[in-house]
N, C-alpha and C positions, 0 to 999 in steps of 0.2 A: 490463627487460621487453620485449617485443614485442606489439606494439599487440593479436594476437590470443591473445596469454595472456590480457586483460582481457576480463572479462564483460561490462562496459559503458567505452566511455571517451568522455569529452565535454570539447567545447572551442569557444570564441568564443561563450558564453552572452553575451548582452545583454537582460534585463528593464526594463522603465519602467512604474511607474505615473503617469497622467497625466504631468506635465513632468520628475517627480522620476526620476531613473535607482535602481534598486534595486540590480542585478546588473549588475557591470559587467565584460566578458572573463572571466567564469568559466572555469575547467577544472576536474576532476575526474575519477575513473576509481574502478573497482570490480574488485577481482580474485575468481576463483571462489571460491564459498564465504564470501564476508564480503560485510558489509550496510554504507550508509552512512549514519550520523546526523548529520541537519542541524540545528545547533546555532545561534545566535543570537538576539537580542531582537526582541520583539515589533518590527513595520515592516519585519526586515529582506529580506524576500524570502523567506522560508522555501515558504509556501503557495504563492505567486505561480508559484515554482522547479517544484513540483508539481504543477501544472495545468499548467505549461507542457509538461513532460517529458508530462503524461498527452493533450497533446491538446486540453485547455479554454481554451485560452488560448492567442495566439501570439507568439511570441519576436518581441523587437524587428527580428531577422534572422537568417538561418539558421543556428544553429549545425552544428558538425562534430560527428556522432555518428557513433559505431562499437560493432557488435555482436559479441565473437570476432573481431574484426578485420575483420571486413564491413563497409561505410559503409552506413547505416541515415538513411533521411530524419526516423525518428518510431520512438519506443518503440511507440505508439498502432498502427502501420500495419506494422511487421514481423512477419514470419508466425514467427521464430522465437521470437518471445516472446511468453507469455500477461499480461494486462496486469491488477494490480488494484488501483484506483486507492480511496482512500477518504480524504474532506475531513470537513471540522468537518459541512459541510450534505450528508448521505448521500441524502437524497430518500424517504426512509421515508415512508410513508404514515399519513396519523393514525387512520383510520379503520379500518385492518388492523388484524387480530390481528399480532405479533410473528412468527408462521408462516408469515402469507400475505405477510408483508413479506419475507420472507428468500427465500418461493418464486418471487415475482414479481422479486425481486432476482436470482436463480440464472437466471431467463429472460432479464435482461439479460446476464448475463456469458459466457454460448455458451459451452456446454460440450460441444460436439460433437454426436454420434452415441448417444453414452449418456448419457441423462438419469439425474441423481440421483434419485431415490425420498423418499418421503415419510420411510421408515423414515433414510433418511439424515440428512433434515434435523432430524427430534427427538432424533437421537442428537447432534447438532453441539450442537444447542439444549442438550441435557443437559451434555455438557462444557464448555460457556461458563456454566454453572451457572445459565440464565435456562430450563428446561426446565417448572419449574414455572407461568411466566409465559407459555407458548406462546401463549395464548389468549386474553390480555389485549391488548386494545386496545393500540396503539404509545403513544396519546397520555398514558395514563397511566403509561408504562418512567419510571422514574427513568434520570435519568442514568447510571449506571452500568450500569441495566440495559440501555441502550441503546446503549453502550460492548458488551458482554457480546453484543449480539446483533448487531453489527457484528462481533466476533471470530467469530461461527458461522461467518460469509462466509467469514472465512480460512480455518477450519476446512473448508469445502466447497471451497475453491480446492485445498487440499492433497491431497485425494480426487481431483477431476477433472485433476489435472498428466497431462497424458501426456508421452512421449519423444519427440516429437517437438517441442515446443516447452518453452521455460525460463520458469517462472513468474516474474515480478516484482510485489512491493507496494508498491505510493507510498501511504505512509503520513502520515497528519498528526496529528500527537500522539494518536496511537491509546490511551494509557495514560490520558489525562487522565480523570477521575471514577473511576476502578478503584481499587479496595481493594489491599493489598498479595495477596491472592489472585489477581484478576485479573489485577496486572501480572506477578505470577509465570507465570501462562498464558498470555501474550502472551511471553515472552521463550522458552518451551518451543514455541510455534507459531514464532516465529523459526529457532530451532535447527532445527526440523521442516523448514522452509522450505530454509536453506542446505543441510541434509544430502540433498536433493530435487535441490539442483544448481542451484533457485533465488536470487534476490538481489534487494534491498529495498533503499529510500530512506526514509526515517523520519525526519518533523521531528519532534523531541521536545526537551524543558527540561532530562533527567536522563538517568541510566542507565534502562534496563528491566531486572527482576532476572529473572533466567537464561538471559539471553539472551548468544549469542560478545560477543566485543569487539569492536565499531566500528571502522569508519575513521572519522574526524570532519571534517568541512567546519563552520568556522566561516564564517560570515555575518554583517556589522556592519551596524548602521542608518545 
């Protein structure tokens, strides 16, 4: 398959933590309509790779990246990609309500000239099963409720996806602390992302129910 047929192709990836090399000359690719599952034990570099791909830390050296055959320097700086990153520490504000946190997060996600209104925010919270808790302070939410709040951001990213950009999710163990219903919803959202032409790289220790079959990249400690 030629390079232009890949949604994303990456090679020459080197990443270290301190003096320890985590990832050595890694290559991977994602075909259109596909998502990549990052597997590996704790300390294998899954979170580090996601943070580097979204520009929150540097690679040891410049990798070779291409988006639909066009060379790019970064996913975060590619005009054809709208990037949504969710790590373990999302930066939610303890003193703000779930609704206020979501609205604040959307202000950072850059949805262009068509702002998403409060009704859409409430609908996203309801879909993710946290509508009744929308006015509670983030500090009192359970781990599962916090994950559902994070999922509501993904719901809104799907609504805000434009024709000029491909939506890309970089997610670090998004199903952690979710019950079976929440995990199934995560899989449904991922299916919707791929149907809209987006793609995803997700660190996960297991399968995501309802999600299409993934390409798997196995990292070792």
